[in-house]
N, C-alpha and C positions, 0 to 999 in steps of 0.2 A: 472344519465346521466351527470349531471354537474360535479360530482366528477370524473367520468371516462374521460370526456373531459379535465378537469384541469390536471389530471394525465398524459394524453397523451401530453398535451401542455408542462408540465414540463419536461417529458422524451425526447421530440422531439426537444426542443430548442437547446440544446448543440450539438447533432449530425448534425442538419441542419446547425447551425452556423459554425461548424468546416468543414463541407463538402463545404459550400460556400467559406470559407476562402481558403481551399485547392484547389478548382476549380479556384479561382482568382489567386493564386500563380502559378498553372499549366499553366493557360492562359498567365500570364506574362512571364513565362520561355519559353513557346513555341513561343511566339511572338518575344522574343529576339533571339531565335535560328533561326527563319524564317528570321528576319532582317539581321543577320550575313551572313546566307547563300545567301540571295539575293545580299547583298553588295559584297561578294566574287565572286559571279558568274558575276556581273557587271564588277568588276575589271578585271577578266580574259577576258571577252568579249572585253572590251575597249583596253586592252593591245594587243589583237589579231588585233583589228581594226587599232591601231597605226602601227603595223607591216606591215599591208597591205597598209596603206596610205604612209609610209615613202618613198618607192621607187619613188612614183609619185612626192612627194615634192622635193626629191633629184634631180630628172630629171629636174624639173623646175629650180632649183637653178643652176644646172650644165650647162643648155642651156641658162641661162640669162632670162628665162621666169618668169614673175611675178607669185609667188605661191599663191597670194591672192585668186583667184577663186577656186583653188583646196582645200584650207583650209576652205573657207566658205562653199563649198558644203559638205565637210566632217562634219562640225559642224551641218548642217542641217540634214544630213543623219542619224547620230548617236545621235542627240539630245544633243550635248555637246558644251561647249565653247572650241574652238580649237585655239591654240596659237603657233606661230613660234617665237623662242627666239634665239638671237645670244649667242656665247660663253661668251661674257662679260655682258650678262644680258639684252640687249636692245630688246624690243618687236617690231618685224618687221610686224607681222600680228596677229590680234586677232578678232575672229568672234563675240566677244561680245562688241567690241569698234569701234566706227566710225573711219575710217582711218585718218580723219583730226585731231583727238585727240590722235593718237598714241604717238606723241612726249611728251605728258604730263603723260604717263603711268609710274608708278614707275618701277625702275630697278629690274629685276627678278633674278639677279645672286645669291641672298641669299636664294632663295626658296629651301626647303629641297629636293623636287623631282627633281629640275633642277640640284642641286649639285650632287645628287646621279646618275642621268642619265649621266652627264659628266664624272663621275668617273667609273661607271660600265656598262653603256649602257642603263639601264632603271631605273626609279625611281618612287616611289609612296608616297603619303602622304595624311592624313586625318586631316583636321583642320577647325577651325571656321574662316570664312572670316570676316575680320575687316570692309570690305566695306558694306556687306549686312547682317551681323550678322546671317549667315547660315553655317552649316557644309558642306564642299565640299570634294569630292574625286578627287585627282589630280594624273594623270599618265603622265609620260614623257619618251621620247625616244631620244637618241642621234642620230643625222644624220651625214652624211659625211660632213666634214668641221667643226665639233663641234658645229653646230647649234642644237637646241633642239626643238622637236615637243611635245606639251603638250595638253592633254585633261583635262577638269574640268567639273564635274557634281555635282549638289546639291544632298546630300544623301537623303533628304526628297523627292525629285523628283523620285529617284530610288525606294524608299520604297512605294511610293504612288500606284504604280501599283499592289502591293501585299496587299494593305489595306483591300480589300473585303475578301481575304483569311484569313487575321489575325482576322477580325471581326467574321468570321464564326468559326474559331478555338476557339475564346474567348467564343462565345455563346454556342458552343457545350460543352466546358469544364465546363462552369457554369451550363448549363442545366443538364449534366451528374452528376455533383456534387450535384445539388439540388435533382435530382431523387434518387441518392444513399443516400443522407441524409434522405429523406422521407422514403425510404425503411428501412434504419437502425432504424429510429425512430419507425416505425410500429413494426418491429420485437423486438426491445428492450422493447417496451411497453407491448407486449403480450408474447413473447417467447425469452427472453434474452439468454437462453441456446442454442438456435438454430441459433444465429447470425453468428457464424463461418460457419455453413453449407450453409447458404444463400450467404454469401460472397464468398465462394468457388464456388458455383453454378454460380454466376454472372461472376466470372473470367473465368469459363469454357465456358459460352456463348460468352464472349468477344473473346475467341480463336476460336469460331465457333464449339464448341463441346457441346454435350448434357450433362446436369448435371448428375453426377453419383447418383444412388439411395442410400440415406443415411441410410436406415433401418427404424426403428420406429420413426415417427415424428408426429406432430400435423396435423389435416386436413387442417388448414390454410396454414402451410408451404408446405404441399404436393401440394396444389393447386398452390402456387407460383412457385414451382419447375416444375410443369407440364406446366405452361405457358411459363417459361423460356426455357424448352426443346422444346416446339412447336415453339417458336420464333427462337431458334437456328437452327432447321430443316428448317424453311422458309428462314432464311438468307443464310444458306448453299446452298439450292436449287436455290435461286435467284442468288447467287454469281456464281454458276456453270453454270447457264443458261446464265448469262451475259458474262462469260468468253468464252462459246461456241460461242455466237453471235459475240463477238469481234474477235475471231479466224477466223470465216468464213469471216468477212468483211476484216480482214487483209490479208487473203489468196487471196481473190479476188483482192484486191488492189495490192498486190505484184506480182500477175500473169498477170496483164494487159500488153499487148505488147507495149502500148504507154507509154511514160514517163509522170509522174504526179508530179507537184509542187503545194503545198498548202501554201498560205502566209496569214498573218493577215493584218490589216489595215496599219501597219507601214512597210509592206513588209518584215517582218521577216519570214523566212522559217520554217513552222511548220511540214511538212511531205513530203517525197519523196518516190517513189517506185524504185525497182532495175533497171527497164527500164530507168528511168530518169538518174540515176547514170551512166549507161552504155553509154547512148547517150552523156552525158557531159564528157565522157572520164575518169570517176572515176574507179580505179581498182576494180575488183570483190571482194566482201566482205568488201568494205570500210564502215565505220560507217555512218549512215545518217547524212548529214550536218545540221547545225543549224546556227542561226544568221541572220543578214540582207542579202537580196538577193544578194547585191554586194559582200558580203563575200563568197558567194557560186558560183555565176555565174557572171562573168564580161562581161556583154553585154548590151549596152544602149538600144537596140531595145526591148529586153525582159523586161527590167526595165520599159520602156514606156508603153508596152502592159499591164503589171500587174498594173501599176499605174492607167490606165484607167479602168481596171476591178474592182479595189478596189473602184473606184468612181462610179461604176455601169454600165460601158460600156462593151458590149460583142464584141469581136474582130473577124475578119476573120483570115484565115491562113496567117502568116507573116513569111518570110525567116529570119533566124538568123544564125550566126556562132560564138558561144561563144568561149572564150579562152579555149583551152584544148579539145574541141570537136573534135573527129576524122573525122567528115564529116559535110557538111551543114545540117541544121535542119529547121523545120517549127514549129511555135508555134501559139497556139490559146488560149485565156483566157476568162473566165466567172466570173462574180461576184457570190458569194455563197449566196443564200437567207436565211433569218432566223437568220443571225448572230447578235450578240449583238453590234458589233462595237468596243468592248473593245480590248486593246492589248492582244495578245495571242489567240484570238478567230478566227477561219478561216473566211476569208473575200473574197478570190479569189482563183481560181484554173486555172493552166495553163497545157495544154497538149502539149507534145513535140513528134515529130516524124521525121524521116529522110526526107529530102526534095526530092521531086519527080525529077528524072533525067530530065535534059533539053532536049527538043525535038531537 
């Protein structure tokens, strides 16, 4: 028994070690891919937000209105540091700086994103902030009169929302690697010549297929293949059942005559149905909108109703008239129970319908 255990220990050490190393490398690579995808998505979202904010700031400047309030609200809404910079680099408004200290802020004419925005209309840069020793993502847009509107957000703040997902990816990668290593060690210790057959069977299960019958094999390997085949059948059955359930729920959601908006705690739109798009004046067949509520529907009353719903307050029917809606609407909102409260999880639901005709 001791000899057998020591032999298995010797034969399993290298496969398990290599599997763990491979799992760690895979987890690292997947984490980098996720980080890059999240950063690119944030950059595109903030550039879109700059495009939506620019006309409001230009209007304030053209009419002689102080743009400070508009820029500070934008900074709070999108969770960024919003800055208004003149063509010669002076900072007029900065949501991260007390107005009394603006005169001491360093001239921004040399910032890469500012130079690029003045030259081509928009500019981006990613660099280490000398002030707080953190990497920031900077996005800038040229305004009428050659002023520049800029957003800045710390990259680690952007990536923090995806941290639970990255941890799960790492744990799954390492766990799968360890399981694969133990399986390889067992097969190598007893039936090294059947290693290729088991590896092919595992790959088939990963694709959701039953392992093919390999012919004459040992009883132990046959048992492993039978378990893998049963597992593949269960996974396929569960996957098909889940797809059917999701299809039914989506069909009901899409067929509702009332418009539905679902948002998370930060008022980012997670889902809408076709009726909502029609009531808001979106062309038939338009893709579902995403992003912050103000990027989808510009209506302060709707914003207030959903803010209260996220805070746990249920509203009565309230009249609204969003920009682009072909006719007056009514809205009612509820908090969604059971949510985790994390960004991206449903927190509130709003129902839209045409307003009743006035008597």
